[in-house]
N, C-alpha and C positions, 0 to 999 in steps of 0.2 A: 144193315148196320151202318150208322153214320158216325164218323169220328167225333162229331159234336154231341152225340147222345150220351157218352160215358165220360167218366173221370178216372184217372189213375193217380193215386197219391200214396205216400208212405203210410204204412200201417201204424196205428197208435195203440197204446196199451189198452185203451177202452174198447178196441176192436177185437181183442184176442178171443174172447168167447164166441163171438159171432163168426169170426174167421174159422175157428176150429169146427163149428157147426157146418159152415159152408163146405169145408174140405171133406168132412165126414159124408155129407150128402153127395158131393161130387164123386167120391170114390166108393160109395157103398155098393157092395156086390159087383164091382167092376172086374177085379182081378182074382177075387176069392170071396167066399161068403163073409159079409161084414167088411171091415177095413181097419187099418191102424194108422193111416196117414194123418188123421187129425191129432193123434197122440204124438206122432213123430214131430209135427210142427210145434206142439206144446213143449216138448223136450228140447228141440233145436234152438229155440229162442234163448235158452240159458247156456248154450254151448259157446265157449270162447271163439269158435270159428264163425259164428253167426255174424252176418253183415247187416246191421240194422238200416244202413243207408241204401240197401238193396232189398228191402222188405216192403212189397207193394200190395195194395188192394185196388180193385176196380169196382166202381159204383155206377149204377144206372138208375136215374131218377131217385137218388138218395138211398138206394138199396145196394148192399154188398153183393156182387155177382161173381167176383174172381179174386184170386190171390196168387202171388209168386214170391219166393224168397231164395236167397243165395247164402252159401257157406264158403269160406276159404278152405282150400286144400292144396296139396302139392302133388306133382308128378315126380316120382323117384325114378330117375333114369338108370339104365343098366350100368352106365359109366360112373355113377355116384353123384351126378349133378341132380339138383332139384329145381323145379319150375313151379312158381306160384300160379294157381288157377282157381276157378270156382266150381262148385257143384251147385245144382239148382233143384228147387222143388221141395216138396211136391207143388206143382202148379195146378190150380183147380178152378173150374167154372161151374156154377150151379147147373144142375141137369137141364132145366128148361131153357137155358141160354147156350147150351153146347151146340156146336156145328152151325154157328151163325157168324163166325169170324172174331168173336170176343177173345177167345183163347190165343189166337195168333196175334191179335192186336196187343194183348197184355204181354205175351212172350217177346215180341219185337221191341216194345217199349222198354221192358226191363233189361233186355240184352244191350240195347243202346246205352242205357244208364250204366251198366257194368263196363262197357267199353270206354265210356267217358271217364270212369274211375281208373282206367289203365289196365283192366283185366283183358287179356288177349285170348283166353280160352275158357270154355265151360264144358265140364264133363258130367254126364248123368245117365241114368237108366231111363229109356223111353222108346217110343214107337217111331221108327224111321219114317213111316208113311205120313205122320203129322209133322214131325220136327224137321224133316228135310226141306219143307217149305220155308223155313227160317234159316237155312244154311247149314244145318247139322248133317253129319255123315257118320259112318261107323268109325269108332275110335281106332280100330285096328288099321285103318287106311292111313293113320298118322303114326303108326308104330306104338300106339298106347294100348296097354293091356289092363284088364280089370285085375285088381291087386291079388286076389287069392284064387283066380281062375287059371287052370292049366292052359298053356299056350294053344293046345289043339281043341279046346272046348268052345262051344257056341257062345259068342259074345255079341251077337247081333242086337242085343238090348242096350249095349254100352255105346253111347254116342258122344261126339265131340263137335 
């Protein structure tokens, strides 16, 4: 993979259908039979928390190969304080381009753009083996719990 081979740009409305297809193909039968991630993206774009300035697609030779988006959310601290943060994803790369560095390139680029906008943290559900390469760790190491999960439950999927 060469950095000059691909382009990362903001998603446009005319990309929506193609991006939803890309995400469906990316997640099909990965975590369960079928998938719902493409529908999640469809719905999230209309959510007030959606951040259109952080909704990116990746192209290779004019073809969409990846996508990532962010939503605003808050951490509700035990002492009553709130902290503005982001949630991310789903982030997807088409199956034939996975494990070639494109996902990490897209992730790192979009995280840099989020930081440039002043966001200091991103929380999401993901696989630590992949996301740790971009600086993520288990959220519980930062004292952050998944909202409806009991304190003693496995939260190894929840990253920060």
